[in-house]
C-alpha positions as CSV (number, residue, x, y, z in Angstrom):
1,M,0.0,0.0,0.0
2,D,1.3,3.5,-0.9
3,Y,0.8,6.0,1.8
4,R,2.0,9.0,-0.2
5,N,-0.4,11.8,-1.3
6,K,-3.5,10.1,0.1
7,I,-6.6,11.5,1.8
8,I,-7.7,9.0,4.4
9,L,-10.8,8.3,6.6
10,A,-9.4,8.0,10.1
11,P,-10.3,5.3,12.6
12,M,-13.4,6.3,14.6
13,V,-15.1,4.3,17.3
14,R,-18.5,2.9,16.1
15,V,-18.3,5.1,12.9
16,G,-15.7,3.3,10.9
17,T,-17.9,0.3,10.0
18,L,-18.4,-0.9,6.5
19,P,-21.2,1.4,5.3
20,M,-19.3,4.6,6.3
21,R,-16.0,3.3,4.9
22,L,-17.7,2.6,1.5
23,L,-19.4,6.0,1.6
24,A,-16.1,7.7,2.2
25,L,-14.5,5.8,-0.8
26,S,-17.4,6.7,-3.0
27,Y,-16.9,10.4,-2.2
28,G,-13.2,10.3,-2.9
29,A,-11.2,9.0,0.1
30,D,-8.2,7.0,-1.0
31,I,-7.8,4.8,2.1
32,V,-10.2,4.0,4.9
33,Y,-9.5,2.8,8.4
34,T,-11.8,0.6,10.5
35,E,-12.8,1.6,14.0
36,E,-10.4,0.3,16.6
37,I,-11.1,-3.4,17.2
38,I,-9.6,-5.0,20.4
39,D,-7.5,-8.0,19.7
40,W,-9.5,-10.5,21.8
41,K,-12.7,-9.6,19.9
42,L,-11.1,-10.8,16.7
43,L,-9.5,-13.8,18.3
44,K,-12.8,-15.1,19.5
45,S,-14.4,-14.5,16.1
46,E,-14.9,-16.9,13.2
47,R,-14.3,-16.0,9.5
48,F,-17.4,-16.5,7.4
49,V,-17.9,-16.0,3.7
50,N,-21.3,-14.3,3.4
51,D,-22.6,-15.4,0.0
52,I,-25.8,-13.4,0.5
53,L,-24.2,-10.0,1.2
54,Q,-21.0,-10.8,-0.8
55,T,-18.9,-9.9,2.2
56,I,-16.3,-11.5,4.4
57,D,-17.5,-11.5,8.0
58,Y,-15.7,-12.0,11.3
59,V,-18.5,-13.2,13.5
60,D,-18.4,-13.2,17.3
61,K,-18.8,-16.9,18.3
62,T,-20.7,-16.1,21.5
63,D,-23.5,-13.8,20.3
64,G,-23.3,-13.7,16.5
65,S,-22.5,-10.0,16.2
66,I,-20.3,-8.8,13.4
67,V,-16.8,-7.8,14.7
68,F,-15.5,-6.9,11.2
69,R,-17.1,-7.0,7.8
70,T,-15.5,-6.2,4.5
71,C,-16.2,-6.5,0.8
72,N,-14.6,-6.4,-2.6
73,S,-15.2,-2.6,-3.0
74,E,-12.6,-1.8,-0.4
75,I,-9.9,-4.4,-1.3
76,G,-6.5,-2.8,-1.2
77,K,-7.9,0.3,0.6
78,V,-9.0,-0.9,4.1
79,V,-6.7,-0.7,7.0
80,L,-7.7,-2.5,10.2
81,Q,-6.8,-0.6,13.4
82,L,-6.0,-2.9,16.2
83,G,-6.2,-2.2,19.9
84,T,-3.6,-4.4,21.7
85,A,-1.0,-4.5,24.4
86,S,0.4,-7.9,23.4
87,A,2.8,-8.8,20.6
88,D,1.6,-12.4,20.7
89,R,-2.1,-11.6,20.5
90,A,-1.5,-9.0,17.8
91,L,0.4,-11.5,15.7
92,Q,-2.4,-14.1,16.1
93,V,-4.9,-11.5,14.9
94,G,-2.6,-10.4,12.0
95,K,-2.1,-13.9,10.7
96,K,-5.8,-14.6,11.0
97,I,-7.0,-11.5,9.2
98,Q,-4.2,-10.3,6.8
99,Q,-5.8,-12.0,3.8
100,D,-8.8,-9.6,4.1
101,I,-7.1,-6.2,4.7
102,A,-4.6,-4.0,3.0
103,A,-2.6,-3.1,6.2
104,L,-2.7,-3.4,9.9
105,D,-2.4,-0.4,12.2
106,I,-1.7,-0.4,15.9
107,N,-3.5,2.2,17.9
108,M,-1.0,4.1,20.0
109,G,-3.0,7.3,20.3
110,C,-6.3,6.6,22.0
111,P,-6.4,8.6,25.3
112,K,-9.6,6.9,26.7
113,D,-9.4,5.2,30.1
114,F,-10.4,1.9,28.7
115,S,-7.4,1.7,26.4
116,I,-4.9,3.2,28.9
117,K,-5.9,0.8,31.7
118,G,-5.5,-2.1,29.4
119,G,-2.0,-1.0,28.4
120,M,-3.3,0.0,24.9
121,G,-3.6,3.2,22.9
122,V,-1.5,6.1,24.2
123,A,-0.2,4.0,27.1
124,L,2.1,2.3,24.6
125,L,3.9,5.6,24.0
126,Y,4.9,5.4,27.7
127,D,6.0,1.8,27.3
128,L,8.2,2.1,24.3
129,E,9.8,-1.3,24.5
130,R,6.5,-3.0,24.5
131,A,5.3,-0.8,21.6
132,K,8.4,-1.6,19.6
133,C,8.1,-5.3,20.3
134,I,4.5,-5.4,19.0
135,L,5.4,-3.5,15.8
136,K,8.6,-5.5,15.2
137,T,6.8,-8.8,15.7
138,L,4.2,-7.9,13.2
139,V,6.6,-6.4,10.6
140,D,8.8,-9.6,10.7
141,N,5.9,-12.0,10.5
142,L,3.1,-10.6,8.3
143,D,2.8,-10.2,4.6
144,I,1.0,-6.8,4.7
145,P,2.2,-3.4,5.7
146,V,2.2,-2.5,9.4
147,T,1.7,1.1,10.7
148,C,0.8,2.9,13.9
149,K,-1.1,6.0,14.9
150,V,0.3,8.1,17.8
151,R,-0.2,11.4,19.6
152,I,2.5,13.9,20.2
153,L,4.1,13.9,23.7
154,P,4.3,16.9,26.0
155,E,8.1,17.3,25.5
156,F,9.3,17.9,21.9
157,H,12.4,15.8,22.2
158,E,10.4,12.9,23.6
159,T,8.1,13.0,20.6
160,I,11.0,13.0,18.1
161,N,12.8,10.2,19.9
162,T,9.7,8.1,20.1
163,V,8.7,8.3,16.5
164,K,12.3,7.5,15.4
165,E,12.3,4.4,17.7
166,L,9.0,3.3,16.2
167,E,10.3,3.9,12.7
168,S,13.2,1.6,13.5
169,T,10.9,-1.4,13.7
170,G,10.3,-1.3,10.0
171,I,6.8,0.1,9.9
172,A,5.5,1.4,6.5
173,A,4.1,4.7,7.8
174,I,3.1,6.6,10.9
175,A,0.0,8.7,11.5
176,V,0.3,11.5,14.0
177,H,-2.5,13.2,15.8
178,A,-1.3,16.8,16.4
179,R,-2.4,16.9,20.1
180,T,-1.1,15.5,23.4
181,K,-2.8,12.8,25.5
182,L,-4.6,15.5,27.6
183,E,-5.6,17.8,24.8
184,R,-9.1,17.5,23.3
185,P,-10.7,18.7,20.0
186,R,-11.4,22.1,21.5
187,H,-7.6,22.6,21.9
188,P,-5.7,23.8,18.8
189,P,-3.5,21.2,17.0
190,H,0.3,21.6,16.7
191,P,1.2,21.3,13.0
192,E,4.6,22.6,13.8
193,V,5.4,19.4,15.7
194,I,4.4,17.2,12.8
195,R,6.7,19.3,10.6
196,E,9.6,18.4,12.8
197,I,8.5,14.7,12.8
198,V,8.5,14.7,9.0
199,S,12.1,16.0,9.0
200,A,13.2,13.4,11.6
201,V,11.9,10.2,9.8
202,K,12.1,8.7,6.3
203,I,8.8,6.9,6.3
204,P,5.5,8.6,5.2
205,V,3.8,10.7,7.9
206,I,0.1,11.1,8.0
207,A,-1.2,14.3,9.6
208,N,-4.3,14.1,11.8
209,G,-6.2,16.4,14.1
210,G,-7.3,19.4,11.9
211,S,-11.0,18.7,11.7
212,S,-12.1,22.0,13.5
213,D,-10.9,24.0,10.5
214,I,-11.8,21.5,7.8
215,H,-15.0,22.1,5.8
216,K,-14.0,20.9,2.3
217,R,-11.4,18.8,0.6
218,A,-9.2,21.8,-0.1
219,D,-9.0,22.4,3.7
220,M,-7.6,18.9,4.1
221,L,-4.8,19.6,1.7
222,K,-4.2,22.9,3.4
223,F,-3.8,21.1,6.8
224,R,-1.5,18.5,5.2
225,D,0.7,21.2,3.8
226,A,0.8,23.1,7.0
227,C,2.1,20.0,8.7
228,G,4.5,19.2,5.8
229,A,3.1,15.7,5.9
230,T,2.9,13.1,3.2
231,S,-0.8,12.5,3.6
232,V,-3.8,13.6,5.7
233,M,-6.2,11.7,7.8
234,I,-9.7,13.1,8.7
235,A,-12.0,11.9,11.5
236,R,-14.6,14.3,13.0
237,A,-15.1,16.4,9.9
238,A,-15.9,13.2,7.9
239,Q,-18.1,11.9,10.7
240,W,-20.2,15.1,10.4
241,N,-20.4,15.0,6.6
242,C,-18.7,12.2,4.8
243,S,-19.1,14.0,1.4
244,I,-16.3,16.3,2.6
245,F,-14.0,14.0,0.5
246,R,-15.7,15.1,-2.7
247,P,-13.4,17.3,-5.0
248,E,-16.6,19.1,-6.1
249,G,-17.5,20.1,-2.5
250,P,-19.7,18.6,0.2
251,L,-23.3,17.7,-0.3
252,P,-26.3,18.5,2.0
253,I,-26.4,16.1,4.9
254,E,-29.8,14.8,3.7
255,N,-28.1,13.4,0.6
256,V,-25.4,11.9,2.8
257,I,-27.8,10.3,5.2
258,H,-29.9,8.8,2.3
259,E,-26.8,7.3,0.7
260,Y,-25.5,6.0,4.1
261,L,-28.9,4.4,4.8
262,R,-28.8,2.6,1.4
263,L,-25.4,1.2,2.2
264,S,-26.5,0.2,5.7
265,V,-29.5,-1.7,4.3
266,D,-27.5,-3.3,1.5
267,Y,-24.9,-4.6,3.9
268,D,-27.4,-5.4,6.7
269,N,-25.7,-3.0,9.2
270,S,-27.0,-3.2,12.8
271,P,-29.7,-0.7,13.7
272,S,-27.8,0.5,16.7
273,N,-24.7,1.3,14.7
274,T,-26.7,2.9,11.9
275,K,-28.5,5.1,14.4
276,Y,-25.3,6.1,16.1
277,C,-23.7,7.2,12.9
278,I,-26.7,9.2,11.8
279,Q,-26.7,10.9,15.2
280,M,-23.1,12.0,14.6
281,I,-24.3,13.5,11.3
282,L,-27.3,15.3,12.7
283,R,-25.7,16.7,15.8
284,D,-27.9,19.7,16.9
285,L,-30.5,18.7,14.4
286,Q,-31.5,15.9,16.7
287,E,-33.6,18.5,18.5
288,T,-35.8,19.2,15.4
289,K,-39.1,17.5,14.7
290,L,-37.4,15.1,12.2
291,G,-34.6,14.5,14.7
292,R,-36.9,13.5,17.5
293,Q,-38.8,11.2,15.1
294,F,-35.5,9.6,14.3
295,L,-34.5,9.3,17.9
296,D,-37.7,7.4,18.6
297,S,-36.9,4.8,15.9
298,Q,-35.4,1.5,16.8
299,T,-35.4,-0.8,13.8
300,L,-33.5,-0.2,10.6
301,E,-36.8,0.0,8.8
302,Q,-38.1,2.7,11.2
303,I,-34.9,4.7,10.8
304,C,-35.2,4.5,7.0
305,E,-38.9,5.5,7.2
306,V,-37.9,8.9,8.6
307,W,-36.1,9.6,5.3
308,N,-38.8,8.0,3.1
309,F,-36.6,5.0,2.5
310,G,-38.7,2.4,4.4
311,S,-40.0,0.5,1.3
312,Y,-36.5,-0.1,0.1
313,C,-35.5,-1.4,3.5
314,R,-38.5,-3.7,3.8
315,K,-37.9,-5.1,0.3
316,K,-34.2,-5.7,1.0
317,Q,-34.7,-7.2,4.4
318,L,-37.4,-9.6,3.1
319,E,-35.0,-10.6,0.3
320,Y,-32.2,-11.3,2.9
321,H,-34.6,-13.1,5.2
322,N,-35.8,-15.4,2.4
323,A,-32.2,-16.1,1.5
324,G,-31.6,-17.3,5.1
325,I,-29.5,-14.4,6.5
326,R,-29.3,-14.2,10.3
327,G,-28.7,-11.0,12.2
328,R,-27.2,-10.4,15.7
329,R,-30.6,-10.4,17.4
330,Q,-31.4,-13.8,16.0
331,A,-28.1,-15.3,17.1
332,C,-28.1,-17.6,20.1
333,P,-25.0,-17.5,22.3
334,R,-23.1,-20.8,21.9
335,V,-21.4,-20.8,25.3
336,Q,-22.5,-20.8,28.9
337,L,-25.6,-18.8,29.7
338,Y,-26.7,-17.2,32.9
339,I,-30.2,-16.8,34.3
340,K,-31.2,-14.1,36.8
341,D,-33.0,-15.5,39.9
342,D,-34.8,-13.2,42.3
343,S,-34.1,-15.7,45.1
344,L,-30.3,-15.1,44.8
345,P,-28.4,-12.2,46.2
346,T,-28.0,-9.1,44.0
347,K,-25.5,-9.5,41.1
348,K,-25.3,-13.3,41.5
349,A,-26.6,-15.8,39.0
350,K,-27.0,-19.5,38.4
351,T,-25.7,-21.3,35.4
352,I,-28.1,-22.9,32.9
353,D,-27.7,-24.8,29.7
354,S,-29.5,-25.1,26.4
355,M,-31.9,-27.6,28.0
356,L,-33.7,-24.6,29.3
357,F,-35.2,-24.0,25.9
358,D,-36.6,-27.5,25.5
359,G,-40.4,-27.3,25.0
360,V,-40.4,-23.5,24.8
361,I,-42.7,-22.0,22.2
362,E,-40.7,-19.4,20.1
363,H,-41.6,-16.8,17.5
364,N,-39.5,-14.3,15.7
365,V,-41.0,-11.4,17.7
366,S,-39.3,-8.2,18.9
367,F,-40.6,-5.6,21.3
368,I,-40.5,-2.1,19.8
369,R,-41.3,0.5,22.4
370,V,-42.6,3.2,20.0
371,N,-45.4,0.9,18.9
372,Y,-47.1,1.4,22.4
373,N,-48.5,4.7,23.4
374,D,-50.2,3.5,26.6
375,D,-48.6,1.4,29.3
376,K,-51.8,-0.7,29.6
377,D,-51.3,-1.8,26.0
378,L,-47.8,-3.2,26.7
379,P,-47.5,-6.9,26.1
380,K,-46.8,-7.7,29.7
381,S,-49.9,-5.7,30.8
382,K,-52.1,-7.5,28.3
383,L,-50.8,-10.9,29.3
384,Y,-51.4,-10.1,33.0
385,I,-55.0,-9.1,32.3
386,Y,-55.5,-12.3,30.2
387,T,-54.3,-14.6,33.1
388,V,-56.5,-12.8,35.7
389,K,-59.6,-13.1,33.5
390,N,-58.9,-16.8,32.9
391,N,-58.1,-17.6,36.5
392,L,-54.5,-18.6,35.7
393,K,-51.5,-18.0,37.7
394,I,-49.9,-14.7,36.9
395,P,-47.0,-14.9,34.3
396,K,-43.6,-15.9,35.7
397,Y,-40.6,-14.6,33.9
398,E,-37.0,-15.9,33.8
399,V,-34.4,-13.7,32.2
400,I,-31.2,-15.0,30.5
401,H,-28.2,-12.6,30.2
402,K,-25.2,-13.1,28.0
403,D,-22.7,-10.6,26.5
404,K,-25.0,-7.6,27.1
405,L,-28.0,-9.3,25.5
406,F,-31.1,-10.6,27.2
407,K,-33.7,-13.2,26.5
408,A,-36.8,-14.0,28.6
409,I,-39.0,-17.1,29.1
410,V,-42.5,-16.6,30.4
411,L,-44.5,-19.4,32.0
412,V,-48.3,-19.1,31.4
413,G,-50.4,-22.1,32.4
414,D,-48.5,-25.2,31.4
415,N,-46.5,-23.6,28.6
416,K,-43.3,-21.6,28.3
417,Y,-42.9,-18.9,25.6
418,S,-39.8,-16.9,24.4
419,S,-38.8,-14.7,21.5
420,S,-36.0,-16.0,19.3
421,F,-34.5,-12.5,19.4
422,W,-32.0,-11.3,22.0
423,E,-32.9,-7.9,23.3
424,K,-30.8,-5.0,24.6
425,N,-32.2,-5.0,28.2
426,K,-34.2,-7.1,30.6
427,K,-37.4,-5.2,30.3
428,Y,-37.5,-5.5,26.5
429,A,-36.7,-9.2,26.8
430,E,-39.7,-9.8,29.1
431,Q,-42.0,-7.7,26.8
432,S,-40.8,-9.8,23.8
433,A,-41.6,-13.1,25.6
434,A,-45.1,-11.8,26.6
435,L,-45.6,-10.7,23.0
436,T,-44.7,-14.3,21.8
437,C,-47.3,-15.7,24.2
438,L,-50.0,-13.2,23.0
439,L,-49.3,-14.2,19.4
440,Q,-49.5,-17.9,20.2
441,L,-52.8,-17.4,22.1
442,G,-54.3,-15.4,19.2
443,I,-54.6,-12.2,21.4
444,V,-52.5,-10.3,18.9
445,K,-52.4,-10.9,15.2
446,R,-49.4,-11.9,13.1
447,E,-50.3,-9.4,10.4
448,E,-50.3,-6.6,12.9
449,L,-46.9,-7.5,14.2
450,I,-45.4,-7.8,10.7
451,Q,-46.9,-4.4,9.7
452,N,-45.4,-2.6,12.7
453,G,-42.0,-4.2,12.3
454,S,-42.2,-6.4,15.4
455,M,-42.1,-9.7,13.6
456,I,-40.2,-11.3,10.8
457,S,-42.7,-13.3,8.7
C-alpha cells in the first residue's frame, strides 16, 4: 500500500464500520481505516464467507455479532486498526485477518481510560519497548504493511525520539494526531510538531487532528501542507459530513444520510450502529421534529422510514430473510448462559444450559417500544390481564443474560414462551416473551406485528 499523497478516513469508534467506509470511498477517500477493534474480539471470532451479502464477516462466536465486515469494494484500501497490548495476540490477529485487509495499524494514540488501563492506545507511547516489540513482531511475520497511529508527547524531544524508535521497527508509515494525551478537540492542534517529525523520519507521515478548521477537501490539503506531511487523515469532519472528501465540494447532509442508509440496508448493518452514525451527522438537528422522530426509531426500517426509505429497506430485508440471513438479534450464544434469579443475592446468577429451551414455544417477535403509546397496551400488561380473567397463575418470567444481550422465558399455564430475538435489556426481553405468548394465544395478530416491524414473517 502506498501512503503518499493520500486522503484518508481516520479510525473512529463505532463510525468506521463498512457502510461509512464505503461511503467515504465513493466520495473520494483513498484509504479507509476501521474503527479500533480490540485483539480479543477478533481472536474469538470466526471468519465467514457471506454469500448473501457478498462480504467477508468476522463473527463473534458467542453472540453472532459482526466484529469486522469487509467486501470487494474496499480491497486494497481498508486498514484495520487494532487495539492491543500484546505482541503475541497482535500477531495471532494479524495472521488470522491479513488476507482480508490491506494493512494493519496499531492504535497508540487513544487517550480513553479503557485503552490506557488495558495498556493499549496512548499507554504504549509510555511503554516504548512493548510498543516496539508489537510492531517489530508484526513487521517480521506478516505479509502486509504495518503502521501505527500516535499522539505527540508533552516534550518535543520525547516526541521525536519516540517516532524514530517506532520507525526503526520497519513500519511502513506513521499517523500523528497533532495533540497530546490530555488535549481534546477544543484545543488547537500543533502542526509545527508534525513538521519536525517529518524532518526526523524517512517513512510517510500522515497528519491528523485538523477537523475543526476543515470544511471541504481543499482544507484537508491545506492542513496536510501546514504539517509538511505526506498524507492527511480526517475523523470528525468526515463523521459530520462524509461527502467532505468530494473534490466538487460537500453535499447537504440529507443526501449523505440517504446514501448512508442505502449502504446500511445493502450490507445489513446493525440498527444501533446505523442510528449512532446518523446521530453523529445530525448533531444539533436531533432537537428538530425530524430529529426527534429519528431518535424514537429502533429498527433499521423505522430509521429508514424517517427519510422515506422504508419501502427499500422492507424489500431488501425480506430478500435477505428469504435467503436465510441471520442478524445479531437472532443469534443464540453458543457458550455458557446465565439466568437471573430473584431468590439469589444481588448481582449473583446461576448457570443454565441449552436444555432450558426444550419445549419452549418461540416466534421471531421483537418488542419495539414506540409501537405502544399507553402502558396498559404493553404486552406484559395485556398478558397479565388475560391470566387474571382466565383464573390462571400470573405470568412468571425468567431472564437470561449473556454478552450484554437478554432473552426471557415466560410461564403461562403449562407452557413456556420466548422470543427468538435477543434484546438489549431485561425489560424488553420480558416484553418480547409476553408478545410471543400473546401471538400464540391469538390475542395479537401476526399481520399486525409484521406491519409494525415487530415480527419477521
